[in-house]
Structures are given as C-alpha cells and as structure tokens.
N, C-alpha and C positions, 0 to 999 in steps of 0.2 A: 862130202857135204857137211857143213857145220851143223851141230845139233840144235842150234838156236832156231827151232823150227818155225815159230810164228813170226820171227823177225826176218827169216830168209826163205827162199824157195829154191827150186832147182836152178833157176836163173836169178842171180842176186838183183834185188830191186834197184832202180836207178837212184842216184843221190838226189836228195830233195833240193828244190830250187831255193837258193839262199835269199831270193827276193820275195819269196812267199811268206805269208804270216806264219807265226810259230805254232802251227797246229801240231800238237804232239803226235797225231796219227801219221804225219808225214815224216817223222823221224825214223831213221834206221833202227832205233832202239824201241820202236813202238811195240814190236812183238815181245821183247824181253819185259817191257813194262806191263804188258797184258798178262804174261805168264806170272810175274810176281804179284800183279794185282789179283789174278784169279786165286793164287795160293793165299794171299792175304785175306780176301773175302771169304774163302773157304775156312781159313783159320778163325776168322771172326764169327762165322756161322757155327763153327764147332764150339766156340765159347757160349753162343746163345743156347746151344743144345745142353751144355753143362749147366747153364743157368736154369733151363727148363727142368732139369733133374731136381731142382729145389722146389719149383712151383707145382709141377704135375703130381708128384706123390702127395703133397699137401692137399691138392684139390681132390684127388681120388679118395684119400682117407677122410677128408672133411665132408665131401658130398656123397660118398659111397659109390659103388659100381653103377647103380641105377641112376643116381643123380649126375654122376660124371658122364654117363651116356647121354643124358639130356643136354648137358653143357656142350659136349662135342657135337651133338646134332645141330645146335644153334650156330656154333662156330663154323661147321661145315656148310650150313645154309648160307651164312653171310659170305663165306669164302667163294661159294659158287656164284653168288650175285656179284661179288667183287670182280671175278673173272669175266662175267658177262658185260659188266659196265666198264671194265678196263679198256675193252674195245681194241686191244692191240695198239693203243695210242702211244704207249711208251716206246715201243719198237719203232714206230714211224717217227716219233720225235727224235730218237737217237739218229736215225738215218738222215733226217733233215738237218739236225744240229751239226752233224759231221760233214755235210756237203753244202751248207749255206753259211753266209756270214752277214754281219752288219744288221741293218734294219729288217731285212727279210727273216733272219733268224729270230730277232726279238718279236716280230709280229707273229711268227709261227708259234712261239711259246705262249704268247698272250691268247691266241685262239685256242690252243690246246688246253690251257687252263680253264677257259670258259666251257669247252666241251666236257672236261673232266668233272667240273662242279655239277653241270646239268645231268649228265649221264649217271653219275654215281648217286645223286639225290633221287633220281627216278628209281634206280636199283634198290636203294635203301627202303623206299616206300613199298616196292614189290616184295622185298623180304619180309617186311612186317605183315603185309597182306597175306602172304603164303602161310606164315606161322599162325595167323588167326584162322585162316580157312582150314588148315590141317588139324585144328583143335588142340593146339599145344597148351592152351590155357593162358589166362591173362598175365601171370607172372613171366612166362617165357616169351610172350608177345612183347612185353615191355623190355625184357632182356635182349630180344632181337633188335628193337629200336636203338638201344644203347650200343650194342655191338656194331650195328650198321653205321652209326654216327662215327665211331672210331674208325671204321673202314673208310669213310669219306676222307677223314683227316690223313689217314695213312696213304691213300691213293694220290692225294694232292702232293704229299711229301715225296712220293716215289717219282711223280712227274717232274718236280723241281730237281730231283736228284739226277735227271737225265744230263744236266750240265756237268755234274761231277763225273759221271760214267763216261761221257763222250770225251772229256778232257783227261781221262785216265787218272783221275784223282781218287784212287781206290782207298787210300788211307782215310780220307775224310768221309767217304761213303760208308766204309766199314764202321767208323766211329759212331756215325749217326744210327746205324742199325743196332749196334751194341747198346747205345744209349736207350733206345726204345725198349729193348729187352730187359735192361737193368731196371728201368722204371716199372715195367710190367710185373717183373718178379717181386720187386720190393712191395708193390701195392697188393699183390696177391697174398704174400706172406702176412702183411699187416691185417688184411681183411679176413683171412682164414683164422688168424689168432683171435680176431674180435668176433668170430662167429657169423660172418656175413653169409647171406644166401646166394643162390645161383644168379639172381638178377643183378645184384651189386657186383658180383665177380665178372659178369659179362660186360659191365660198364667200365672195367679197368682199361679197355682198349682206348677210351677217350683221352684220358690224361697221358697215357704212354705215347700215343700217336701225336698228340699236341706238342709234347716236348721235342720229339724228333722233327716235327715240322718246323718248329721255331729254330732248332739248330741248323736245319737245312737252309732256311731263309737267311740266316746270318752268313752262311758259307757262300751262297750264290748271289747275295745282294750286290748290285753293281754290275753283274755279268749278264743278267737278263731281267726283264720286267716281271714284277710280281702281281700285276693287275690283270685279272681275267677279263677277256673281251667276249661279249655275247652277241656277236654279229653272225647269225646263223648262216647267211649266204657264203661266208668265208670258211665255214667248216667243211664244205663239200670235199675239197681236195684231201683233207685229213680223213674224212669219213670213207671216201672211196678207197684210199690206200690202206686204211686200217681195218676195213671190214673183213678181208680174208684172215688177217691175224686174229681179229676178234673171234671169228668163228672157230679157228683152231684152238685158241686159248680157252674159249668157253666150253667146247666139247671135251677138251682134255681134263679140265678141272671138274666138270660135271660128272664124267664117267668115273674119275678117281674117287669121288665122294658120293657117288650115287648109291653105293652099297649101304652106307650108313643111313641114308635117307630111307631106302627101301626097308632096311631092317627095323627102323623105328616104327614102321607101319605093320610089317608082317611077322616079325620075330619077337621073341620074349625080351623083356627089359634086361634080363641078366645076360643073354647072348649078345644083345646090342652093346652092353657095357664091356664085354670081353673084346668084341671087335673094335670098339671105340678106343680101348687101351692100346691095342696093336696098331690101329690106324694112326694114333697120335705119334707113335714112334716112327712109323714109316713116313708119315706126312712131313715130319721134321727132316728126315734123311733125304727125301726126294728133292728137297730144296738145294742140296749140295751141287748136283750137276748144273742147275741153272746158274748158280753163283760162279762155278769154275769155268764153264763153257761160255757163259754170258760175258765174261771179261774180254773175250776175243771178238764179240759181235761188232763193235765199232770197226775193227780191222776187216772183218768179212764184208761189211757194207761198203767200205772204202775200196776194196780190191775186187769186188764181184765183177765189175765191168772194166776197170782200168788195168788190172793186172791178174789175168786169169791163171797164170802159172802159180803165182803166190797164193791165190784163193784156193786152188786145187790142193796145194801142199798143206795149207793150214787146215782144210777140211779133212784131209786124210789123217793128219796128226790128231785132230780132235776126236776122230773115231777111235783111234788106237788108245788114246789117253782115257776115253770114256769106258772102253772095254776093260782096261787094266784096273782103273779105279773102282768101277762098279763091281767087278768080281771080288776085289778086296773088301769092299763094304758088305757084300753078302756074306763073306766068311766071318766078318766081325759080328753080324747079326745072328748067324746060326750058332756061333760059339757063345756069344754073350747074351742071348735071349733070356735065360733064367735070371741072370743078374739084373738086367734092365727091368723085367716085369716085377721082380721082388722089390726093387727100388721104388717103382711107381705104385704098385698096388699091394705089396706084401704077399704072403702065401695064399691069401684068398683069391689072388689073381692068377694062380698056377695054370688054369685052363687057357689063359691067354698066351702062354709060352708057345704052345703048338701053333696057335693062330699066327703069332709073330714070325715063327720060323717059316711058315708057308708064305705069308705075305711079304716077308723080307726078300724073297727071290725077285720080286718085282723091281727092286732097286736097280739091279743090273739092267733090266729092260729099260728103265727110266733113263739111265745114263746113255744107253745106245740111242734111244729115241731123241733125247736132247742133243747129243753129239751129232746126229744126222739131221735133226730137224732145223737147227739154226742155219746150216748151209742151204738146205732146201728152201726155206722161207726167204733167205737172202736172194736166191735165184728166182724167187717168185713162183716156185712150184707149189702153189697153194692147193691145187686140186688134190694131189696125192696125199698131202699132209692132212687135209680135211677128211678125205676118205679113210685114212688110217685111223684118225681119232674117232670118226663116226662109227667105223666097224668095231672099234674097242668099246665104245659106248653101248652099242647093241649087244655085244657079247657079254659085257659086264652085267647088264640088266637081266639078260636071259639066264645066265648061269647063276646069278644071285637068287633069282626067284625059283630056279630049279633045285638048287642045292641047299639053301638055308633051311628048308623044312626038315631035312634029314641030318644035315651036318652042322647046323647052327652057324656060329661064327667062323668055323673052319671052311664051310662052304662059301661064305662071302669072301674069305681070303683067297681061295682057289679061283673064284671068279675074277678077282682083282688081278691076280698074277697072269691068268690066261689072256685077259684083255690087254695088259701092258706089253706082253711079249708079242701079241699079234700086231700091235701098233709099231713096236720096235722093228720087227722083221720087215714089215711093209716099207718103212722109211729107210732101213739099211739097203734094201733092194733098190729103192727109188734113187738113192744117192749114188749107188754104184752104176746106175744106168742114166745118170743125169747128162745133160748136154755138155757140161764142163767135165772133163775127164778127172775123176777123183779115184785114186787107187786105194781100194779097200781089200787088203790081203785076206783071203778066206782062211789061210793058215793061222791067222791071228786067234781065231776062236779056240781051236784045240791047244795052241801054244800058251794061251792065257788061262783057259778054263780048267785044264788038267792040273796045273800047279795050284789053282784056287781050290779045287776039290780035294787034292791031297792035303793041303794046308788045313782045310776045314776038318777033315777026318782026324788029323793029328790033334788039332785043338780040342775036338770033342772027346777024343779017346783018353787024353791025359787026365789023371785024377787030381786036378788042381782047380783053383778058383777060375771062373770064366775069364776074368781080366788077364790072368797069366796065360790062359789058353789062347786068348786073342794075340798077346804079345808073341808067343811061340809060333802061332800060325802065321803071323805077319813076317817073322824072320824066315820061316820055311818058304813062304810065298815069294818073298823078295829074292832069296837065294836061287830058287828054281827059275825065276824070270831072268836072273843074270845068266844062268847056265844056258837057257834057251835063246839068249840075246834079245829078249823082249822087254827088258826093263827100260822104261821111257827115258831117253836122254834128257828130256825137259826137266824131269825130277832131279837128275844129277846136276843140271845147271842151276836150278833153284837152290839146291843144297850148297853148291859151290859158291854162289853169291852170298849166302848166309855166312859161310865160313871165310869169305874174303879171298877165295882162290879162283884161279882161271881154269876153265875146262876147255881143252882143245878137241 
C-alpha cells in the first residue's frame, strides 16, 4: 500500500468524473494537499508561537504575575464565551460548503453569517455581565467588553475562512492567521513600551481581528456573499445540525479553562498567576492538533458516507499521527519547561516550571482526543463525545476544588491532566468500537510512548541548554521510531515533497 495515507485507502478511490466541477476534494491529490496543508498550518501556528514569545514575556514583566493573572482570566472568560457562541457553526458550514453548490451554498453562507453576528453579540453581552457580577471591577469589565468585540470580529473572519479551508487553500488561510498575530504582537509591544494598562491591552484584539477580517474578505470576495441575512426561520437547519457540535465545543473549552476561573475565586493571586503562566503555554500548544487534524476534516466529511474504506483508513492514520506527534510535543515541554518559563516570566516564575511540566502531559491527551474526535463527530456519534467532554468537565472542577487548597497551581495542573486523559480514553475506545471499522493498533501506545519516555529522560539528563536537550531528544525519538517501524510515512512524504523527491 502506498504511504500516501489520506489520498489512498486499502481500496484505491475511483477516478473523479471529468464532467464534475473542479472541486479540489474530488481530486486524487486531495489527501496529499490536506497533508501538506496540515503541515503548512502547523508551521504557521509555530510561527505564531514564536511571535507570542515576544509578547507574553513583555506582558508578564509589564503587568506582573498578579496583573497577568487578571489578564489571562479575562481572555479565558472571552474564549469560553467564544466557544459557546461559535455553536459548531464552522464545522457545519464546512460540511455544507463541501457538499452543496451554487445558490444553495451562497444562501447557506448568508444565513450562517447572520447567525454568527447574533449569537456572538449575545455572548459578548453575557461575558461583560459575568465580569461585572463576579466583581472584577470597572476596569476589567471594560476590558472584557473590548476583548469580546475583538472576539466577534475574529469569529466572523473564521466563518468566512470556511471557503478557504473547504477549497484546501491553506496557504491563504495560514497567511491570514499569521497577519492577525503579527498585528497583535506589534500593538502589544508598542502599548507595553508606552506603559498601557490591562484594559488597553485587552483591546488589542479589535484591530488585530479587524485586519485579518479585511484580508479574508478580499480573498473570498466573489466566491460567496458577504451580506449576513437575519431570517430566523431559515436558521433552524443550521441550529439543528450545529447544536451537538456546539455542546461538544462549549464543554471542551469550558473545562479546559475552568480551572483558571475557579482559581481566580478560591486561590491566591500568586498561585493563579503561576497557573496562568503555565496555562498560556499549554493553551497555545493544544491548538496544534486542531490545525493539523482539521486539515483532513473536509475529506472526512466527503468520505464518511460515500467511501467508508477511505474514511476508515484516514481515521486510523489520524490516530497514529496524533499519538506520535503528541508524544513528541510532551517531550519538548518536559525538557524545555525551564527555558520557556524563564523567557516568559524570568526567574520569579520558577514555581511555574513544575506546573508546566505537569500540565504539559495533557497535550498528548489533547492530540488523541482531537484525532479521534473529528471522525466520531463526522459519523454523528455526538452522544459519546458530549459524555466524554462532560465527564472531563466534572472531573476538572472536582479535582481543582479538592487539590488547589493544598497544592496550589500544581493541583490545578493535575486536575487538567486527569480530565484531558479521561476524555481522550473515552473517545479512543468509542472510535475503536464505531460502526465504521477503524483499526486502532493497541501496540501503538507502547511502541510510541516508550521511545518518547527514553528521549525525554536523555534530554533531561544531559547537562546542556534545554533547547539542545530538545534537539537531542528529538533525534533519539526519531531514531527509535524508525527502529520500531512506527515513524509515520506521511512525514517522510512531506519531507520528500519539500526536497523534490519521490517516495515509493
């Protein structure tokens, strides 16, 4: 079998009908484009992380640990509201965009834009109301209003970006995301140097999101209507289909950030600041699986019913890739935690190193949850995904309240890791038992995790700079994966394309 996993299955897909419209998802090269697109978006996301290494240390040093904790609390609140009001609409829009054409597609996007504006506006008002009711004080209430406005602009931009994602135009989509981050960082640097307070800094989301929205409008203009339609009776089909996705996304985001909200109420400001510093790192990294796996989502939606063999093969490969990549990222976090924390907060942030090393374990679980969650949601197995996320939410809240009193930020980190692994294990089991046969090799876990543990131990034991330790650990991990035959062929293919060679 050829290793072009997402492009081929155990049974090669039929050649596309030459009379059909030139939908890129119908091309035999769709899988290869998704793989390259996933790597491109992940690379772009890595650049945003590097850019954040400019902004976050400035924010922590400028605002202090306590002030930064307040900043992250408001950002987390707005992110929770964004998830609630996103409503799974983007996922449904991608599905409809890839399976409809002509006027029906244009009308769907107009209705979706109307829903997005209304739902997000209501959510923004709810965020402001919560910050006021929680007693955050007038300045932070105003900051919440500014951050929520930026959220509205960003969610509208993300919905318009459905066109780019569905057509596999990943280079354009990545460029827009990078543009927003560049504007965000530049403004933060300027404002910090000018001595701006937390309220003004929270308002940076408005111009950054506005610029990315304008760029997206220019890219999709002529391909879809940019006018939202507010005909509520036509929203029902979208609401009906997006509701399960909305519940899953909402619970997932809420439980991941619930700890920081609870800590802002029951823990000391210093412990909240330590956890906020760790959370910021992990929060950035858990966006990687969504970028990498999300590139294959249009293919999953296209093949879920039309080509079950191809769907099963793609799902199995996503699981394997998620496990390999997630284990590598945990190794990087464990070895590089001192360097990351010192860059962000200096030596006064040393207690956050242990917090990050604990919470960093959750990244592996996130990769597995996303790698299995997309196929499950595509198959409409909403119940199990909702239950997994709900169980994680309950466990996170219970453990946070139980452990923070004695362990502080480390207790919250333990709660987050336990919740994430519970959700991942439930979804892995559900995908293995799905109606569509998806082969999840149980030997993958020891074959991947043992090399990752050995590479982490070597990286930590070497008396070298953490970045050198990460490089050595990566070489060891890669070598051991090759020896065990578990190095993903997809990564070899991507490298071969970059080098202009052909891999058989």
